[in-house]
C-alpha positions as CSV (number, residue, x, y, z in Angstrom):
1,M,105.3,73.7,97.3
2,R,107.7,76.4,97.5
3,A,108.3,76.6,94.0
4,R,104.5,77.0,93.6
5,W,104.4,79.9,96.1
6,M,107.5,81.7,94.2
7,L,104.7,81.4,90.8
8,R,101.9,82.7,92.9
9,A,103.8,85.5,94.3
10,Y,105.6,86.4,90.8
11,A,101.9,86.4,89.2
12,A,100.5,88.7,92.0
13,G,103.7,91.3,91.8
14,D,104.9,90.9,95.3
15,G,108.3,91.6,94.8
16,L,109.1,91.1,98.5
17,A,107.9,87.7,98.9
18,C,109.5,86.7,95.3
19,H,113.0,88.1,96.8
20,N,112.4,86.1,100.0
21,L,111.8,82.7,98.4
22,V,114.6,83.2,96.3
23,M,116.7,83.5,99.1
24,L,115.1,80.6,100.7
25,L,115.7,78.7,97.3
26,A,119.4,80.0,97.5
27,Y,120.4,78.8,101.1
28,C,118.9,75.3,99.9
29,Y,121.1,75.0,97.5
30,S,124.0,76.1,99.6
31,A,123.0,73.6,102.1
32,G,123.4,71.2,99.0
33,M,119.6,70.4,99.1
34,V,119.3,71.4,95.3
35,A,122.1,70.8,93.3
36,A,123.3,73.3,90.7
37,D,121.5,72.2,87.5
38,C,118.3,73.4,89.1
39,M,119.8,76.6,89.9
40,Y,120.3,77.3,86.2
41,S,117.4,75.8,85.5
42,V,115.9,78.8,87.3
43,L,118.0,81.2,86.0
44,G,117.3,80.2,82.7
45,E,113.6,80.3,82.9
46,L,114.2,84.1,84.3
47,T,116.7,85.0,81.3
48,R,113.7,83.7,78.7
49,R,111.6,86.5,80.3
50,F,113.8,89.1,81.7
51,A,110.9,91.5,82.9
52,E,112.2,93.7,85.7
53,S,110.8,91.6,88.4
54,D,112.7,88.6,86.6
55,V,115.9,90.6,86.6
56,A,115.4,91.5,90.4
57,M,115.1,87.8,91.2
58,M,118.3,86.9,89.2
59,L,120.0,89.5,90.9
60,T,119.2,88.9,94.3
61,L,120.2,84.8,93.0
62,L,123.3,85.8,91.6
63,N,124.2,87.8,94.8
64,A,123.4,85.3,97.0
65,V,125.3,82.2,95.2
66,G,126.6,83.4,92.0
67,L,130.2,82.4,93.0
68,Q,129.0,79.1,94.2
69,L,127.1,78.5,91.1
70,R,130.2,79.4,88.9
71,S,132.5,76.9,90.7
72,A,129.7,74.3,90.4
73,D,129.7,74.8,86.6
74,P,132.1,76.9,84.7
75,A,130.4,75.8,81.4
76,A,126.6,76.4,82.6
77,M,127.7,80.1,83.7
78,K,128.9,80.7,80.5
79,D,126.0,79.7,78.6
80,F,124.2,82.0,81.0
81,V,126.2,85.2,80.8
82,M,125.9,84.6,77.2
83,A,122.2,84.6,77.3
84,V,122.1,87.5,79.5
85,H,124.0,89.9,77.6
86,S,122.2,88.6,74.3
87,R,119.0,89.8,75.8
88,A,120.4,92.8,77.3
89,A,121.2,93.7,73.6
90,A,118.3,92.9,72.4
91,A,116.7,95.5,74.8
92,G,119.3,98.5,73.0
93,P,120.6,101.6,74.5
94,G,118.8,102.6,77.1
95,G,116.4,100.0,77.2
96,L,117.5,98.6,80.3
97,S,116.6,99.8,83.9
98,K,119.3,100.8,86.5
99,R,118.4,97.4,88.1
100,A,119.5,95.6,85.3
101,E,122.8,97.4,84.7
102,I,123.5,96.6,88.1
103,M,122.9,92.9,87.6
104,L,125.2,93.0,84.2
105,E,127.6,94.3,86.7
106,L,127.3,91.6,88.8
107,V,127.2,89.0,86.3
108,V,130.7,90.3,84.8
109,D,131.9,90.0,88.3
110,I,130.8,86.4,88.6
111,K,132.3,85.5,85.5
112,N,135.6,86.7,86.2
113,N,135.6,85.0,89.8
114,R,135.8,88.4,91.4
115,A,133.4,88.9,94.7
116,R,131.6,92.4,95.4
117,D,132.5,94.6,98.1
118,V,129.8,94.1,100.6
119,K,129.2,97.8,100.6
120,A,128.9,98.4,97.5
121,S,127.0,95.4,96.5
122,R,124.3,96.7,98.9
123,S,124.3,100.3,98.3
124,A,124.0,99.1,94.8
125,A,120.9,96.9,95.3
126,S,119.6,99.8,97.5
127,A,120.1,102.1,94.6
128,A,118.0,99.7,92.1
129,A,115.4,99.3,94.4
130,A,115.3,103.1,94.7
131,A,114.9,103.5,90.7
132,A,112.2,100.8,90.2
133,A,110.0,102.4,92.8
134,G,110.5,105.8,91.1
135,G,111.8,107.4,93.6
136,D,108.8,106.9,95.4
137,K,109.7,106.4,99.1
138,S,106.4,105.1,100.5
139,K,107.0,102.1,98.7
140,P,109.3,99.2,100.1
141,A,112.7,98.7,98.1
142,V,112.5,95.0,98.3
143,A,115.7,94.3,96.7
144,Q,117.2,96.6,99.6
145,N,118.5,93.5,101.9
146,V,120.7,91.4,99.4
147,G,123.8,91.6,101.0
148,G,125.5,88.8,102.8
149,G,129.2,87.7,103.6
150,R,130.3,89.3,100.1
151,G,128.6,89.9,96.6
152,G,128.0,86.9,94.6
153,A,128.4,84.6,97.6
154,A,125.8,85.9,100.4
155,A,124.1,82.7,100.8
156,V,127.6,80.7,101.6
157,L,127.4,78.6,104.8
158,Q,130.1,78.2,107.2
159,P,132.3,75.1,107.0
160,G,131.5,73.8,110.0
161,L,127.4,73.8,109.4
162,L,128.3,72.3,106.1
163,K,130.2,69.7,107.4
164,W,127.0,68.8,110.0
165,L,124.6,69.0,107.1
166,K,126.8,66.3,105.1
167,A,126.7,64.4,108.3
168,S,123.2,64.5,108.6
169,G,122.7,62.9,105.3
170,V,122.0,65.7,103.2
171,D,123.4,64.2,100.0
172,D,120.7,61.6,100.0
173,V,117.9,64.1,99.4
174,T,119.3,66.5,96.8
175,L,117.3,67.1,93.7
176,A,119.4,66.4,91.5
177,N,118.9,66.4,87.7
178,I,115.2,68.5,88.4
179,S,114.5,71.1,86.3
180,W,112.4,73.9,87.1
181,A,109.8,73.4,84.9
182,K,109.9,69.7,86.9
183,L,110.0,71.3,90.1
184,V,106.7,73.6,89.4
185,Q,104.8,70.8,87.9
186,P,101.3,69.8,89.5
187,N,100.3,66.3,90.3
188,K,103.9,65.0,90.8
189,K,103.6,61.1,92.2
190,G,105.9,59.2,93.9
191,M,109.6,60.1,94.8
192,W,109.6,62.6,91.8
193,W,112.6,64.2,93.3
194,H,115.0,61.8,92.3
195,P,116.8,60.7,89.5
196,A,116.3,56.7,89.9
197,A,112.6,57.2,91.4
198,T,110.7,59.1,89.3
199,D,107.1,58.4,87.6
200,A,107.3,54.8,86.1
201,A,105.8,56.5,83.1
202,A,108.7,58.5,82.5
203,G,110.8,55.6,81.6
204,L,113.8,56.4,83.5
205,L,113.9,52.6,84.3
206,P,113.8,50.5,81.1
207,G,111.4,48.1,81.2
208,L,109.1,49.1,84.0
209,L,105.8,48.7,82.2
210,A,102.2,48.9,84.0
211,E,101.9,45.2,83.7
212,H,105.0,44.9,86.1
213,M,103.4,46.8,89.0
214,H,100.9,44.3,90.2
215,S,102.3,44.4,93.7
216,S,99.5,44.7,95.6
217,G,97.9,41.7,93.7
218,A,100.0,38.8,93.2
219,A,102.6,39.3,96.1
220,A,99.7,39.7,98.3
221,A,98.1,36.2,97.3
222,A,101.3,34.6,97.4
223,A,101.7,36.3,100.9
224,A,98.8,34.7,101.7
225,A,99.8,31.2,100.3
226,A,103.0,31.8,102.5
227,A,100.8,32.2,105.6
228,D,98.7,29.6,104.7
229,G,101.5,27.1,104.7
230,D,101.8,26.2,101.3
231,D,105.4,26.1,100.0
232,E,104.7,24.8,96.7
233,Y,102.1,27.3,95.9
234,E,101.2,27.8,92.1
235,G,98.6,30.1,92.7
236,G,98.0,32.4,88.9
237,S,95.1,34.8,87.6
238,G,92.9,33.7,90.3
239,G,95.1,35.4,93.1
240,A,96.1,38.2,91.4
241,G,93.2,40.4,92.9
242,A,92.9,39.0,96.4
243,G,95.4,42.0,97.8
244,T,93.9,44.5,95.9
245,G,92.8,47.3,98.4
246,A,93.6,45.4,101.3
247,S,93.5,47.4,104.5
248,A,96.2,47.6,107.0
249,A,94.7,45.1,109.5
250,Q,94.6,42.6,106.3
251,L,98.4,43.5,105.7
252,L,99.2,42.8,109.5
253,Q,97.7,39.8,109.3
254,L,99.9,38.3,106.2
255,A,102.4,39.9,108.2
256,A,102.3,37.9,111.1
257,G,101.7,34.7,108.9
258,M,105.0,35.5,106.9
259,R,106.9,35.7,110.6
260,M,107.3,39.4,110.7
261,T,107.9,39.5,114.4
262,T,109.4,43.2,114.6
263,D,107.7,46.4,114.1
264,A,110.1,47.2,111.6
265,R,109.5,44.3,109.5
266,R,105.9,44.5,109.9
267,A,106.2,48.5,109.1
268,A,108.3,47.6,105.8
269,F,105.8,44.8,104.5
270,V,102.8,46.9,104.8
271,A,104.7,49.4,102.8
272,I,105.8,47.3,100.3
273,M,102.6,45.0,99.9
274,G,100.1,48.2,100.1
275,S,101.8,50.7,97.7
276,E,100.5,50.8,94.0
277,D,103.6,50.8,92.4
278,C,107.6,50.9,93.3
279,A,108.1,54.5,93.6
280,E,105.0,55.1,96.0
281,A,106.8,51.6,98.0
282,C,110.3,53.3,97.9
283,E,108.9,56.5,99.2
284,K,106.9,54.8,102.2
285,L,109.9,52.8,103.1
286,L,112.3,55.8,103.3
287,R,109.7,57.7,105.3
288,L,109.5,54.7,108.0
289,P,111.1,55.8,111.3
290,L,113.9,53.5,111.3
291,K,116.9,53.8,113.7
292,G,120.2,52.3,113.0
293,D,120.2,48.2,111.9
294,Q,116.4,48.6,112.0
295,S,117.0,50.1,108.2
296,R,118.4,46.6,107.3
297,E,114.8,45.2,107.5
298,V,113.7,47.0,104.9
299,V,115.8,44.8,101.9
300,R,115.1,41.7,103.9
301,V,111.6,41.8,104.0
302,L,111.7,43.1,100.3
303,V,113.6,40.1,99.2
304,E,111.7,37.8,101.3
305,C,108.0,39.0,99.8
306,C,109.9,38.3,96.4
307,L,110.7,34.7,97.2
308,Q,106.9,34.1,98.3
309,E,105.7,34.9,94.6
310,S,104.6,32.2,92.6
311,R,106.6,33.4,89.6
312,Y,109.1,36.1,90.0
313,N,107.5,39.5,90.1
314,P,109.8,42.7,88.6
315,Y,108.2,44.7,90.4
316,Y,110.8,43.4,93.6
317,G,113.7,44.4,91.2
318,H,112.7,47.7,90.3
319,L,112.1,48.6,93.8
320,A,115.4,46.9,95.6
321,A,117.2,49.2,92.6
322,R,115.6,52.2,93.7
323,L,116.3,51.8,97.0
324,A,120.0,50.8,96.1
325,A,120.3,54.0,93.8
326,V,118.8,56.1,97.1
327,S,121.1,54.4,99.7
328,K,124.2,53.2,99.9
329,S,123.4,50.7,102.7
330,H,120.4,49.5,101.3
331,K,122.6,48.3,98.3
332,V,125.3,46.8,100.8
333,T,122.4,44.9,102.8
334,L,120.8,43.8,99.6
335,Q,124.3,42.1,98.7
336,Y,124.6,40.1,102.1
337,C,121.1,39.2,101.8
338,I,121.2,37.3,98.5
339,W,124.7,35.6,100.0
340,D,122.4,34.2,102.6
341,Q,120.2,33.4,100.2
342,W,122.7,31.4,98.5
343,K,123.8,29.6,101.6
344,E,120.0,28.2,102.1
345,V,119.8,26.7,98.4
346,A,119.4,23.2,99.7
347,G,116.2,24.0,101.3
348,C,114.3,26.0,99.0
349,A,111.5,25.0,96.6
350,P,112.2,25.3,93.0
351,R,109.7,28.2,93.0
352,R,111.4,29.9,95.5
353,L,114.6,29.6,93.8
354,L,113.6,30.4,90.2
355,C,112.3,34.1,92.1
356,L,115.7,34.3,93.7
357,A,116.7,33.7,90.2
358,G,115.1,36.6,88.5
359,L,115.6,38.8,91.0
360,V,119.6,38.8,91.1
361,A,119.5,38.6,87.0
362,H,117.3,41.9,87.4
363,L,119.8,43.2,89.9
364,L,123.0,42.5,87.5
365,G,121.5,42.7,84.3
366,S,120.6,46.8,85.3
367,F,124.0,46.9,86.9
368,V,122.2,47.7,90.2
369,L,125.1,45.4,91.6
370,P,128.4,44.2,89.8
371,L,128.6,40.7,88.2
372,S,131.9,40.0,90.7
373,V,128.8,39.7,93.5
374,V,128.9,35.9,92.4
375,K,132.4,35.7,93.9
376,P,131.3,33.4,97.0
377,I,130.1,30.9,94.5
378,D,132.8,28.4,93.6
379,F,131.9,27.2,89.9
380,D,134.9,24.9,90.0
381,A,133.1,22.4,92.0
382,C,129.8,22.4,90.0
383,A,130.6,18.8,88.9
384,T,129.9,18.3,92.6
385,W,126.7,20.6,93.0
386,T,123.5,19.3,94.1
387,S,120.6,19.4,91.5
388,K,119.0,22.6,93.0
389,E,122.2,24.5,93.1
390,T,123.0,23.6,89.3
391,F,119.2,24.4,88.8
392,L,119.4,28.0,90.5
393,W,122.7,29.1,88.7
394,R,121.3,27.9,84.9
395,H,118.2,29.5,85.3
396,T,119.9,32.9,87.0
397,L,122.7,33.1,84.1
398,Q,120.0,32.1,81.2
399,Q,117.5,35.5,83.1
400,L,120.7,37.5,83.2
401,L,121.7,37.0,79.5
402,T,118.1,37.8,78.9
403,S,118.0,40.9,81.0
404,F,120.6,43.0,79.6
405,A,119.4,45.9,77.4
406,S,121.3,45.3,74.4
407,D,124.4,42.8,73.6
408,A,126.7,45.7,74.5
409,D,125.5,45.5,77.9
410,A,126.3,42.0,78.2
411,E,129.7,42.2,77.4
412,S,130.5,45.3,79.4
413,A,128.9,43.3,82.3
414,F,131.4,40.6,81.4
415,S,134.5,42.9,80.8
416,R,134.0,44.4,84.0
417,L,134.6,41.2,86.0
418,A,137.6,40.4,83.5
419,Q,139.1,43.2,84.0
420,Q,139.7,42.4,88.2
421,Q,142.9,41.2,88.5
422,A,142.1,39.5,92.1
423,L,139.1,37.5,90.6
424,G,141.1,35.4,87.9
425,G,139.9,32.4,89.3
426,L,136.4,33.2,89.3
427,C,136.5,34.4,85.7
428,K,137.9,30.9,84.3
429,A,135.6,29.3,86.3
430,L,132.5,31.2,85.3
431,G,133.8,31.0,81.8
432,L,133.5,27.0,81.8
433,F,130.3,27.0,83.7
434,L,128.7,29.2,80.8
435,K,130.5,26.7,78.2
436,L,129.9,23.7,79.6
437,R,126.7,23.9,81.8
438,V,124.4,26.7,80.8
439,G,125.2,26.8,77.0
440,P,124.4,22.9,76.5
441,W,121.2,23.1,78.9
442,L,119.7,26.2,76.8
443,V,119.9,24.5,73.6
444,A,118.2,21.6,75.0
445,Q,115.4,23.8,76.6
446,A,114.9,25.0,72.9
447,D,114.6,21.5,71.4
448,A,112.1,20.9,74.3
449,G,110.1,23.7,73.4
450,V,110.6,25.7,76.6
451,L,112.7,28.5,75.3
452,R,112.1,29.9,71.8
453,Q,114.6,30.1,69.4
454,Q,114.9,34.0,68.7
455,C,115.6,33.8,72.9
456,L,118.1,31.4,72.4
457,D,119.6,32.9,69.5
458,S,119.9,36.1,71.8
459,C,121.2,34.2,74.9
460,L,123.9,31.7,73.0
461,L,125.8,35.1,71.1
462,R,125.6,36.9,74.5
463,L,127.0,33.7,76.4
464,A,129.6,33.3,73.6
465,R,130.8,36.8,73.9
466,G,130.7,36.6,77.7
467,E,132.8,33.4,78.0
468,K,135.5,34.6,75.1
469,V,135.7,37.8,77.6
470,L,136.2,35.8,80.7
471,L,138.4,33.2,79.4
472,S,140.7,35.5,77.6
473,S,141.0,37.6,80.2
474,T,144.6,38.0,81.7
475,A,143.3,37.2,85.0
476,A,141.8,34.3,84.1
477,V,144.9,33.1,82.1
478,L,146.9,34.1,85.2
479,A,144.9,31.8,87.1
480,G,145.0,29.0,84.9
């Protein structure tokens, strides 16, 4: 919104508005709400145009946070300095205004990490404004008040205020990896400002395709089945449209059927089930006014909705990945929630176990959670497992092997686990489980026509590499 205001002020030639909005942007950066790459993107756009109004905005921005930007990314500052001097050289001798000359002096000071004297900075800015006005005192000197604590750091906040902002969680809303062009782009959807939560069409989350976004349909159908008490629900395309366009009242009825007994759980359920895609759902969930332990209900409801599906829906995996990327607390809750589900395997239906296997495989395969998350599982005792436990872990590991983006990613995941000396016993046990319990089972699945030959070859290749990495690791050798 504020970025578009700046565009409108620039188009209207309103120098005072541009100055004020640039100062607002500088204070947002100083407060940690905007990352340095976004600021350099703004400077790059101004350098590209290099009109008189652009130079005025550059002077304001550099005088406010120039030294901070240099400290944050010296290489980017060097590139900016070179670009500015290149544009100045192209203007030729006598082609620069007084304001541009002052801006170049400030650029040199910032490059040399030298703060300008406050009075000198303000007097220089006043002279630049007067020169731009052509000596006409009736025209407002829009750049007159660019000073602050010191030239190049006028918008730097006090340490106490910065500490308070960090404690308030400002890092969770920082605009990182966002360019100026993206900032002013119209019709943005979802959590466009977050690196892991931009529009699905941008492809920042591999594998997130349109067919994976059927949350409102299949999920609501599964929820309706759960509300009817049909634990073995095997609904197919007939229920795919049941939840499409469902009202909040209908969703609340489904929530009651799934024993969503608290306001926090009901609100999370409606946000998850009533969204068009995982970007919208994530945005709604993060906006919920939850306090303290209530925020944990978000992940618990998400996992429960996922396990109520007739088959695993990747929508939940992508939504969980977004929440984990945004909030560390959601990531920790997700891990503990999965551990809780593993303890309840004996009472779960096969359909629910398959959904759990798909969710865990998705999170491990996309490196949202590390492979060490399986440490509570005693793979050494697999010979005494129930059929449901064996069923769960065979399918989890099969889907994990197929969920990796490449063979290198698969080997990397196992290597990270093998490098942890304290988990030598887990490395050995998991390696043997892959070799003795999963590999032969995959071959039998292919022989029965359940698994395609191409998929089998890929799984066996990654399984062999993972098994080799785990069993040959120093930690596993010492544990043996």
